[in-house]
Every structure is written in C-alpha cells, then in structure tokens.
C-alpha positions in Angstrom: 95.3 43.2 -113.3 98.5 44.4 -115.4 102.0 42.7 -114.9 103.5 46.4 -113.0 100.3 46.0 -110.7 101.6 42.6 -109.3 104.7 43.3 -109.4 104.2 46.7 -107.4 101.7 44.3 -104.7 104.4 41.6 -104.9 107.3 44.2 -103.8 104.9 45.7 -101.5 104.3 42.3 -99.5 108.0 41.5 -99.2 109.0 45.0 -98.0 109.7 44.8 -95.0 112.3 41.9 -94.4 111.6 39.3 -91.5 114.0 37.8 -89.2 115.5 34.2 -88.5 112.8 33.3 -85.7 109.9 34.6 -88.0 111.5 32.8 -91.0 111.5 29.5 -88.6 108.0 30.1 -87.6 106.9 30.3 -91.3 108.6 26.7 -92.1 106.9 25.3 -89.3 103.5 26.4 -90.3 104.4 25.2 -93.6 105.3 21.8 -92.6 102.0 21.6 -90.2 100.4 22.4 -93.8 98.8 25.6 -92.5 99.1 28.9 -94.3 100.8 32.0 -92.5 100.4 35.9 -92.8 102.2 37.5 -95.2 105.1 39.1 -94.6 102.9 42.2 -95.8 100.0 41.2 -93.9 102.3 40.4 -91.1 104.2 44.4 -91.1 100.6 45.7 -91.3 99.6 43.7 -88.3 102.3 45.4 -86.3 101.5 48.7 -87.5 98.3 49.0 -86.3 99.3 47.5 -83.0 102.1 49.9 -82.7 100.2 52.7 -84.0 96.8 52.1 -81.4 99.5 51.6 -78.6 97.7 48.6 -78.2 97.7 46.6 -74.5 95.3 43.9 -74.8 95.0 42.2 -78.0 93.1 38.6 -79.1 94.2 36.3 -82.0 91.5 33.9 -82.9 93.6 31.1 -84.9 97.4 31.0 -83.0 98.9 29.0 -85.9 102.4 28.6 -85.2 102.9 31.9 -83.9 103.8 34.4 -87.5 101.0 36.4 -86.7 101.6 36.5 -83.0 105.0 37.7 -83.5 104.0 40.3 -85.7 101.3 41.4 -83.2 103.8 41.4 -80.0 106.2 43.7 -81.7 103.9 46.2 -82.3 102.5 46.1 -78.8 103.5 48.0 -75.7 106.1 46.6 -73.8 104.1 45.3 -71.2 101.4 44.0 -73.3 99.9 40.9 -73.4 98.4 38.8 -76.3 95.4 36.3 -75.6 95.7 33.8 -78.2 93.0 31.2 -79.1 92.8 27.8 -81.3 91.7 24.6 -81.4 94.8 22.7 -81.8 97.4 22.3 -78.8 100.1 20.7 -81.0 99.7 24.4 -82.8 100.4 26.4 -79.7 103.0 24.2 -78.7 104.7 25.2 -81.9 103.6 28.8 -81.3 105.0 29.1 -78.0 108.4 28.2 -79.0 108.3 30.6 -81.5 107.3 33.2 -79.4 110.7 32.1 -76.9 112.7 32.2 -80.3 111.4 35.6 -80.7 112.6 36.6 -77.7 109.1 37.0 -75.5 108.8 36.9 -71.7 106.1 33.5 -71.2 103.9 36.4 -69.3 103.6 38.4 -73.0 100.9 35.3 -74.1 98.4 33.7 -72.8 97.2 30.4 -74.5 93.6 29.8 -74.3 93.1 25.9 -76.4 89.2 25.5 -77.6 86.7 26.6 -80.6 86.5 30.6 -80.6 82.2 30.7 -80.0 83.2 29.5 -76.8 86.2 31.1 -75.6 85.4 34.6 -76.7 82.3 34.9 -74.6 84.0 34.3 -71.3 86.8 37.2 -72.1 86.2 40.8 -70.6 83.4 43.0 -72.3 85.9 46.3 -73.3 89.0 44.8 -72.4 91.0 44.8 -75.5 92.6 47.6 -78.3 92.6 44.7 -81.2 90.9 41.7 -82.2 92.7 39.7 -85.0 90.8 37.0 -86.7 92.0 34.1 -88.7 90.2 31.4 -88.1 87.5 29.6 -89.7 85.9 32.1 -92.7 82.1 30.6 -92.0 82.2 32.0 -88.4 83.9 35.2 -89.3 79.9 37.2 -88.9 80.3 36.0 -85.6 83.5 36.8 -84.4 82.7 40.2 -85.3 80.1 40.7 -83.1 82.0 39.2 -80.4 84.7 41.5 -81.1 82.3 44.6 -80.9 81.8 43.4 -77.6 84.8 42.8 -76.3 86.4 46.0 -77.8 87.1 49.0 -75.8 85.5 52.4 -78.1 88.2 53.1 -80.6 90.1 49.8 -80.6 90.6 48.1 -84.0 89.2 44.7 -85.6 91.0 42.8 -88.4 89.7 39.6 -90.7 92.7 37.9 -92.6 91.7 35.8 -95.6 88.7 39.1 -97.2 89.7 38.1 -100.7 89.0 34.5 -100.3 91.5 33.5 -102.6 89.4 35.9 -105.0 86.3 34.1 -104.7 84.9 36.4 -102.4 84.9 39.3 -105.1 83.5 37.4 -107.9 79.3 36.7 -107.1 79.7 33.8 -109.7 80.8 31.7 -106.5 78.5 31.4 -104.2 79.8 28.6 -102.0 79.6 29.0 -98.8 82.9 30.7 -97.6 82.3 33.5 -100.3 79.2 33.9 -99.3 80.0 34.4 -96.0 82.8 36.9 -96.6 80.4 39.5 -99.1 78.3 39.3 -96.1 81.3 40.5 -93.5 82.0 43.1 -96.1 78.9 44.5 -96.2 78.3 44.4 -92.6 81.0 46.2 -92.1 81.5 48.4 -94.6 77.4 49.8 -93.8 78.1 49.6 -89.9 77.9 53.2 -88.9 79.1 51.7 -85.4 82.4 51.1 -87.4 85.1 53.0 -89.5 86.3 50.6 -92.1 89.4 49.8 -94.7 90.3 47.1 -96.8 93.7 46.5 -97.4 94.8 44.8 -100.4 97.9 42.7 -98.5 98.0 39.4 -99.3 94.7 37.4 -99.4 92.8 41.0 -98.5 92.6 41.9 -94.7 89.6 44.1 -93.6 90.1 45.9 -90.6 87.7 48.5 -88.8 87.5 50.7 -85.8 84.9 51.0 -83.2 83.3 54.1 -83.0 83.9 56.4 -79.7 
C-alpha cells in the first residue's frame, strides 16, 4: 500500500470527530484490554442506522459502549438497542457510557450471556440491524441468526472482517482467518443478500437482507 493511500485511509477514519462521552468510553475500553470500533467504523454504523431509520437493533458484543453510542445516535429517537455480552462488568461500563452520552435508560436493553444462547430467544423478523463484534469463530452462526432476526430489507454488519489482514492472505491457515474467509464467501455469494465490504479500520462487512 502506498503512503498516500495509507494517509487517505487514516484521514477518512478520523474524519468524524468524537465527543467527550465517546472519548471516555474509548478510554475505558483500552483500560479493560478491549479493542473498540474505530471512529470511522463508528461513524459508518451511525450512518447505516440512520439511513435505515432503525428502531430495533441487536448488538453482539457490548464492550464498554463505544459502538452502542454510535448506533443509538443513528437510530430513531424511540429506538431500542438490545446489546448482548458475556461480561456483566463490561455492560455496567456501557450503561455508564450511555448515561454520559445523554441516553435514557429505556433506549437500551442489556442481556448478559453467550450470544448463541441469547439470539434464539429474540423475535424472528423483529430487527432492523444486527451488528456483530464478538467471537470471530462464531460469525457464521451469527449470520444464520441474523437472517432470522432481520426484517426484509434489514442490515447485518460484521466488524473485523479483515482479521488484521490475515483473512486476506491464504497463507494464514489459523482458525479465525479461515472462518472469516468463509464468512466473506458466504455473504458475497448469497442470493439473499446485497453485500459490501467497507475498508474502515479492520474491515466492516455489511449486507442487506433481500425483501
């Protein structure tokens, strides 16, 4: 990659500035040893939620609330974010982040537990957007669940589709890279999805479910 292209990508990723609430949530994430979505990825999620007039969103992987803030800022004012994580301590940090960002408590619903146990309990066709940012080895399972959860015309997004560049290089045969490559093929080749792979940070794979 040329230096100019790297500079362009870095400029694009930082194009939308983050406010104090997001900066604090991001700092908590780093202290917890987590890697939150980049500012560019967050801005993309906000745009996608707004463009879809999203009212009901599922987030797999709460973290400390960085992506949740971006999603809720794009959603309708009466929208509800259902966020799933295995770690209650992280969800408590996210609650604090949402309060600092000015969101009322009824704008989010926290469910603590493994995603593959929680997702079957959610309503079929009841969601406008599903954002996946958890165990990459479970992404294909999240895709299947998302196709059930999304309304026709709904959107599914996967963070980290590049796998830190390893998923794009067939020489890397570790389990995560292979799973991500299979996910990319499944989404790209599905007759039921309209996909795009956005080069924000570590790759944001998105697809609209057919109507």
